[in-house]
N, C-alpha and C positions, 0 to 999 in steps of 0.2 A: 356871871354878871346879869345886873338886872336893866330891863330895857328904860334906858332915859334919855332925856336929849342929849346927854352928854355923851353918851355912850354910841348914838347913831352918830354924830359927830367924830369923835376916834374914829368910828368903823370909816367914815367916809374920806378921813384924812388919811387914813394906813391903806386904802386902796388908791388914791391920788399919789400918795409916795410910791406904789409897787408901779404903775403906769410909767410916773418919769423915770423912773430906776431902768426902765426895761428900756424905755425911751435913749436914754442915757446909753445905756451899753450896746444897743446895736449902730446906733451913729457912731461910739466910739471904737469899738471894733476888740483889737487886742489889746491899745493900750489904755481901754478907760478903767474906771477905779474897779468896775465891776470884776472885771478880767479880772486881776491883780488879786483880788482878793479871792476868788475864784482857786487862780492858782498856788496862794498862800495855804488855803481849804485843802487844796492836793497834795499842796509838800506836807502838810501837819498831817493829813489824815489819811494818806496813801500806807506808808510802812503796816498802820495799823490794821487796813484791807488785805493787803498780799499776805499778814499773818493769820488772818481770819481764812481767806480761800485757802493757805497751805495748811490751817486745820481742817478746814472743810472738807477739800476736795479728794482726801485716802478713803472717807466717811463715803463719798459718794462713786470714788473709782470701787469701793469695795460693794456696795449696793449694785453697782453697774457689771462687775463682774460676777456674786452670788445669780445674777438675773441671767447670765450669759454661761454661767455655770450651767444652769436650768437647762439651756435651749440644748448646749452642747450633750446634756446627759441623756438628752431626750435623742437625740440625735445616734448619739453611739449607741443607746438601747435597741432604736431601729436597723442600724448599721448589724448589730448581735443577731437580732433576730431574723435579719433577711440572709446573715450568715448560715444559721441554725437551719432556716429552713432549704440554701442552696447544698450544706453538707446531707441534710436529709434525702434529698434528692438525687443527691450524687451516690448517694449509700445505697437507696432502693435502687436506684439504676444498675449499679453494680450486683447486687440481691437476684436483683430481676433475669441480668444477663445469667448470672452462674446458676441459677435454674432451670435458666432453658438451655446449659450448657448440659445438665443432669437430667433433663426432658427429653435432650436427642438422644446422649447416650443410653440412656434406658428404653428408649424404643427401638433403639438398632439392637440390643441386645435380645427385646422381645421378637421383633423381625428375623435374627438368627434362628432365634427359637421356634418361632412360629407360637410363640406364645399369643392369646386374646388376654390383655392385662387393662384393667382398673385403674386410672393413675389416681393418686392419694401424697397427700402432705403430713407430716408428722408434725400432731399436734400438742402430744406431753410425753415423758420420759417415766421410768420405771421407777421415780423415787415416792411417786405417788401413790405407786401401787401396791406397797411392799417389799420395797427397794430390788424389786426382782428385774432380770433384765428383760424388759419388755418397753412397748411404744405405745400412743396411742394414735391413730390416724383419723383423719375426718370424711371417711367411708364406712357407709355401714350396709344394713339391711338391704335398704331402699337402694343403693347402687349396684344390687346382685350379689353381695358378699354371703358367702356360709363361713362355716366353722372349717378348719384345716387347709386353707387353700395357702398356696404356695405367695412368699412375697419376695421380691425381689426389685433390683436397682440396678444400674447401668455398672456396676462393678460384679454384682452374684447375688448370691442367696443371702436375704437378710434373715428371714424366719419364716412362721405359719401364724396363720390367722386363730385365736384361742376363743376368743368370747366377740361376740356380732351385736351391736346395738341399730337402734333405728337408723343412725347417723354417724354413726361411731365405731371403731372396729380397735380391739386390743391385739399385738401383735409379739409372739414372744420370740425372742431374736435368738438366732443361730447359736452365741457364745454364753447362752442359759446354762448352768447345771443341769438344770433340767429338759434340755433340748437334744435330741437323738435325731439324727438322717441316716440315710444309706449312702453310702459313697461309691465311684467307681474309679478305678485309677485311668488315665486317658489312653494310655499307649498298653498297658499289660491287660485292662479291664478287669483288675483283681476288686473284689469287691470287700466294702467293709463296712463299717460304722462309726460316726463322727459324734462328738459328744460336747458340748462346750464348757469352757473353763473359766468364764468371764472375761478377766483382759489378757488374759493368757492364751496361747494358739491352742486351736482348737487340738481333741484328743482323738485319732481314730486308730481303731482294731480291724484290722485285714485279717479276714475269714482263714489266706493261707499262711501259716506262720512261716514258710520257705520263701515267700514269694520276695524276689529282685525287687530292690525299690531303693529310689537315690534322693540326695538331697535336690529340690527343684522339680519334681515329679508333681503334677498337677492331676485334684480330685474334681469330678462332678458329682450332679446328686443321680443316683440312682432311677429314682420314680416309684412306680408302683402299678399294678395292673390295673387300679381304678383313679390313677393318678391324685391322689389325696393320701397323706398330708403332703406330697413333692410329685411335681411333673420332672421327667426327665430331664437330663443334661444341665442345669444350672451350675454355673460354674461356682465351687466351692471355696477354695484356696491350693496352695502349692506346699510339697514337702519342705521342713525348715530343718526336721532331726528325726533320724530312725533310730529307735532305741535297740538295745540288742534282745535278739529274741528270747536265748537262752534254753532253746529247746520246746519254746512256749508252743503252743497249738495257734496260738493267734501272733499275729508282727502289731506292735503300737509303731505309732507316726507321731510326731508334732506337728500339725501343720496351720502356716499361716492364712488366717481366712482374706481373699480379697476386699470384702466390706469392712469399712471403716463404722465401726457402731455406735460410736461416741459423735458421730457427725452427720447424724439421718436427717435430710430433709423431704428430698421428692422419692416415693416410691412405688411400685405398682403390684398390685393384688394379680394373680391369673386366673381368672375367672373361664377362661377356657382352655383345655391342655392342647397340646399340639396332638397334628394326627399320626405322627409317627416320630419315634426317640432320634432327636438329634444330634445324639452321640454326642461328640467333640467340637460340633460347628458354633457353639455359642461360646466359645473358649478363645480368645484374644490370639494371634499369631505369636509364636513363642519368638522371643528376644534373642537376637544371636549374638554371641558375644563377639568381643570387639578385638582385632589380632593384637595380638604385644607384639610392637617392631623388638628386632634383638640384632646387636651391632656383632659384625662378624669380622674379626681380624685376620688378615692374611700375612702370611711371611713369608719374604722372599731370600730363597738361597743365595749365599756366595759365593764368589770365587772359590773359597778354600774347604767349601762344603757347610758352613755355619750360616744359621740364619739369622738373617738381623729384620727385627719389627719394625724397623722406618720402611722397609724397603730399601732401601741402600746398598750398593757391594761395600764387601769388606775388603781391605787392603792384604796382600798374602805377607809372607814372613817376611821378606826383603823390601816392601813398602811401596811393592808397584804390582804390577794385575796385567799377567802374560796376555799379550794381544790374540786378535783370533786366529787361530791357525799357528801360534807357536808353542812348542811343547813347553810343557814344566819339565823345571829343573832336575826333578827326580824322575822325570820319565824316561823308561828303559827301550832302546832302541828296538825297533822290530825287524827282522828276517825275515825272506820272502820267503 
């Protein structure tokens, strides 16, 4: 629109009309013509507005839900991280307690045998070393370890040191087929040699083919004069089978080792041998067999001489039991 005199006059007229309408609306209240017009407009456009709102609200709700789901996802992720950390802590505490128990048991074994030991942890298994039954421990030359030292844990003989590095060492386990150790029986002191058989029991050959051996007998290491490669008195295992001798000069035994070679963790390397042979002091106390309860049935004899298992007396042939002091019907009189 061009800025002319007529246009300016029209603008002033429109402004004056607007002020007049506002004044009339304020003075008239709810009965004013503008209020009636406003209500008519609301009646006409209200359904349209509600329809638009109904169409727009789900979209807004969806946007809000997406925004809230992101917050919930972050909260769930945080909770999952906290739970994982808590589980790791609990697992670590349980593992620490288990190791503490193993260490305490090993120290008791070393104390019983008067062995000076250096504690170590298994850090690798033999799968990376030629598939032999060996483990690597985190102690080496700088810890005072040398070749052919005895390795034990709280259960008994683990093996012997074969190679030594500055901070690690390799241990040949007692169940390796190349492993051999001198043994001595607990009570009879019969000597022999134990050889590993992998995941099977140890094979022990006694020097005395006529030795008396039974299932459950226990063996310890025999040792040597130089205490290498084995110190004396370390528990080896117990007999689970005695093979027939068949007149041979030696006696073959199958011995279950005390040590679980597939679950080694904390071990001790004997760096100082005992002053004297501990003999059988390192072996745990023998387990006493529990007595088996037996049931005894007592039979009570009846008046006619038969036994009633229930303990009740049985009636005589005539259906009555004689009273005390009365003779039986077939009793013969006696003469003085």
